[in-house]
N, C-alpha and C positions, 0 to 999 in steps of 0.2 A: 794317094787316096782321094776319092771324090766324096763331097759332102752335100747334104740337103738340109734345109731348115727343119728343126724339130716340129714346128707348127704344121709342116706339110704332111706329117705322119701322126697327127694327134689321134687319129682313129685307132692307132696301134697301142695307145697308152691307157691304162686303167689306174686311177688313183688308188693307192693301197696295194696294188699287185706288182709283182716283180717286173722290172723293165726288160723288154726283149732285146735291147741293144744298149751300147754305151752312149752317153750324152756328153757332148763336148762344148766348150765355150767357143766364142767366135775366133779366138786365137788357137784353137785346137786343144786347149787344156782340158783334161778329163774332169767333168763335174760329177757325173753319176755313172757307176759301172753297171753293166748288164746284171740283172738280178736284184739291184737295189730298188727302193720304192720311192715314188713321188707321193709325199705325205698328204697333200691337200690340193684342191682346185686352185687356190691362190698361189701355191708353189709352182704348179704347172704353168699358170699364166705368167709368172715371173720369169720362168725359163724361156717362154716364147718371146717376151719383151726384150730379153737380153741377147736374143739372136742365137740361142743354143742350136747346135748342129748334130747331125747323125751321119756316120759313114754309110754310104750307099751299100757297101758290101755287107753291112750288118742287117740290111733290110731284106735280105733273101729270106723268104718264109721257111718255116719248118717243112712244109710240104715240098717246096722247091728242093731243099737239101735232101730230103728222103727220096724224092723221085730220081735224083742224080747219084745217090749212093751206090757203090758197086754191090752187086748181088751177094757176094760172099760176106758182106758186112751186115746183111739184113737180120740173120739170127741174133747177132749181138745187139743190134739196135732194138729188136723186139724185146729181148731180155731187159735192156736198160729202161725202155719205155714202160713195160709192165711193172717193173719195180717202182717207178715213179708214181704210177697210178695206185699201186698197193699202198705206198706211204701216204698219199693224199687221202685215201679212203680211211686208213687206220687212224688218222688224226682229225676226223670230222667229229663234231663241228668245232671250228675255231675261226678266229678272225682271218680273213683272206682265203677261206676254204674254196670259194667259188673260183677265185683267180688261180689257186694252186691246182684245182681240178681241171680247169680249162687248159692250163699250161701242160698238165700231164696227159690229158686226153687227146689234145690236138695231134701229137705225133703218132698215137695209136691209130687214129682215124686215117692219117696219111699212109701208114703202113698197110692198113686194110685195103685202101684204094690202090696202092702200089702193087700188091700181090694178094688177091683174095684167097688163093690156094694156101699160101703160107699163113694167112690169118686163120683159116680152118685148121691147119696143122697145130696152131697154138692151142685151140680149143680142145683138141683130142689128146695132145701129147704133153702138155706142160701144166699140170694141175698144181704142182707145188706141194709143200708140206701141209699137214692138217692144221698146223698153227695158223697158216694163212689161207685156209680153205675158203672162208667167207669172202675175202677180197678176191680170190682167184675165181670163185663162182660168179661174182658180180662182173668181173672182166670178161669171162667167157660168155655170159648172157649178153653183155653189151656188144661184143664182136658179132655174135649171132644175130642180134636184132638189127645191127647196121647192115649186114650182108643181106638179110631177108628184105629189109626196107628197100634196099637198092634193087633187088630182084622184082619187087612189087611196083617199082616205078615211082616211089616217093621222091619228092624234091629234096634238095640238099638240106634245107632247114629242118624239115620233118625227120630226115634220116639222122642228122646229128642230134636232134632232140631226143629221139627214141634211144639213141646210144647213151645219152646222159641219164635218161629215165632208168634204163636197165642197169646202168652203173651204180646208181644211188638208191634204188628202190629198197634194198635190204641193208642200208647203212646202219640201221638201229639194231641189227642182230648179227653182225659179222662174227663176233665172238661166240655167240650161241651156235651159229652154223658150224664153227670149228668144233665145239663141244659135241654136238650131235653127230658129226662125222667120226669122232673118236669113240663115242660110247656104243656099246653093243646092246644096250637095253632100250626099251621104248621111252619116248620123252616123258618126263615127269609132268604133273599137273601144272607146276610153275612154268616149265618150259613150254607147255602147250599154250598157256596164257600169253607168254611172251611172243610166241609164233603168231597167235591170233591178233595181237595188238601192234605188231611191228610195222604195218603200213602207216598207221597214224603216228607212231613214234618216229618213223623215218621222216615223215613230212615235218614234224616239229623240229627235228634236228636240222633239216635243210633250211627251214625258215630262220632258225637261230643262227645259222651260218651265213645268212644274207641272201638266200635264194628267194626271188620274188616272182619268177615266171609261173603264172597260174596253171598253164597247161602242163608244165613239168610237174608241179606239186600235185595236181589233181591225178595225173597218171600214176605217180608213185602211190598215192592213197588208194587207187582203184586197181592196182596190178594183180590183186587176187580176187577181184569181183568177176562174176560170170553173167553172161547175157540173160540167163534164166533166173537170176536172183539168188542162186545158191552159194555165191561166194562170200567173202568177208573183206573188211570188217563191218560193212553196213548192209550187205545184201542188196545192193542197188543193181539195176539192170542197164543203166546208161553208162557203159564201161568206157567207150572211146577207143580209137585205133591205137594210140600210143600205149595205153595200158594193156590192150589185148595182145599186141605184138610182144611187149616186154614179158607178159605172163607166159606166152608160148616159148619164147627164147629161154626163159628161166626153167620151164618144165623140161624142155629138150636137153639142155646142158646138165640138168640135175641127173638125168638118166646116164649121161656120159661120164659122170664123176664117180670115182670109187670112194667107198667109206670103209670103216673098220669092219663092218658086218657084211659087206658085199662088194664084189668087184664092179667095175664100170660095165655098163651094157655095151655090146658091140653097136656100132653106128647103124647097121642095117636093122637090128632089133629095135633100137631106140626110135628110129624113123617109122618102123611098122607100128609100134605101139602108139606113137603120136597120131598117125593116120587113123588107126582104129578107134582111138578115143575121141577124135575130132574130125570125123569124115566130112569131106566136102567143103571145109572152110578154106578160103583162098590163102589165108596166112599160113595155115598148117601145110597146105599143098606147096606153097612157095618155099617154106622151110625145108621140107623133105626133099624137094627138087634141088635146092641150093647145096645141101650136103651130099645127097645121093646115097647110093648103096655102099660105095667104097671111098669115103672122103679122105683127103690127105691126112696122114697120121694114123690111118688104119693099118694094122698088121694083117697080112694076107698069106694064104698058101696058094701056089700056082698048081696047075694040073700036073706038072712034072714033079711035084713034091718040094720044090724050092720055096723058101720063106722070104718075105720081104716086107717093105713098108711103102704105102702109097705116098708119093711126093707131089703129084699133080692130078687133077681131074682130067680125064681123057675126052676124046671126041664123043663117046657115048657113056652112059652110066655104068656099063659093065666092062669098060676098057680103060681103066686108069693107068697112069704112068707109075711104075713100081721100081723101087730100088731094091734089088735082090741082095739079101744079107747072107744067105746060105745057098749051097748047091742042092740039087735034088736029093742028095744023101743026108742032108741036114747039117753038114759040116760047115762051120763059119768060113766065109770068104775073107781073103786078106784085104779086100777093098770092095765096097758095094758097086754094082753096075746097073745101068738103066735097062729096063725091059719094056718092050712094046707088047702089051697084053692083048692087042687086037689080033696078034698072030695066034693061031689055034694052039700051037705047042707051048705057048706062054700064057694062056688064058688064066684068069683068076678062078680058083675053085671055091674060095670062100674066105671069110674073115676068121682069124684065129686070135686067141687071147695073147696079151703082151707077154705073159709068162711062158708062152710056147717058144719064144725066140730069145735065146740066151746070148744075144749079140747086141752090143752097144756101139753106136756110131754117132759121131758129132753131127749136129745140124748143118755145120759148114760143109761137110762131105756130102750130105744129102743135097744141099743147095747146088753143089757143083754139077749134079745130075739133071737139074731142071733147065729148061730152055725158054727164055723170055727176051 
């Protein structure tokens, strides 16, 4: 094993947050294990002074590891990472929340960058149970905001910040979102009041958890404000780009989410509604273009009658890569196969509801049909 001084990687350490690597004494004795905390600045300085060491192999970043992971492992990695984010959100606010959120969010961002098509697939196909509806909606909004920010050409700092804004903007009403997803009646007066106040309550929770970034907090406060002053909670017109993109990501992914009283909208319908409601805005245009007509995760019917699921965006918006799940006669196949929909005989006829396809196939099998 090769080692480096702990002081050389001080930028990787946050007091009070889980350590991302083991810390060893000069004689290689383990002092602190990965996941343990450095309790104070004075403790950290003491470690530097005694010549504490870190194994170079432990310094490989999360992004490095995820870039090198075999493709067949990506669905499992996505599931593990999303569960970590879910747990972090469900336990806000608490001491160390920001560190826990950063640690949980970093691998999700890395997975988005590794394979944007698979990231879109998560948004369309993995909503989870209604009990975790609020957290899942926050995650979907954050993935969408990150993808659109990248398409808009935002720099890395702004892209990661809008990801965190979208992830935390509804932290004060995660439980309420689950309740509303389950109930078939309109919101009560009490629920409406909670909806109206949630931006301010989310800011208060984030501040209590130690978040001090003013741009982040302001964007959370204003993510339901509108440029014409018709939004809430304050009716202001100075919304800002972070809040504007987070709001649009939230609105779009809400259309894609099913609830007890309605099915999820098809992606092409959701995109068309967004465009009609917000014509000409560059953020909306970028969002609709990023997801397209047949985004990964969409169930489709081909012109020959076969049914399948989109696994990758194609060279044009109308020619996605599809994994066929049934033959033209509707009978389930023993194994899915990849179809080039740019060929006329395999063209996409349109999106169908998930209930139209009574075939279940693992994400690992679908991943085997993608080429990257």
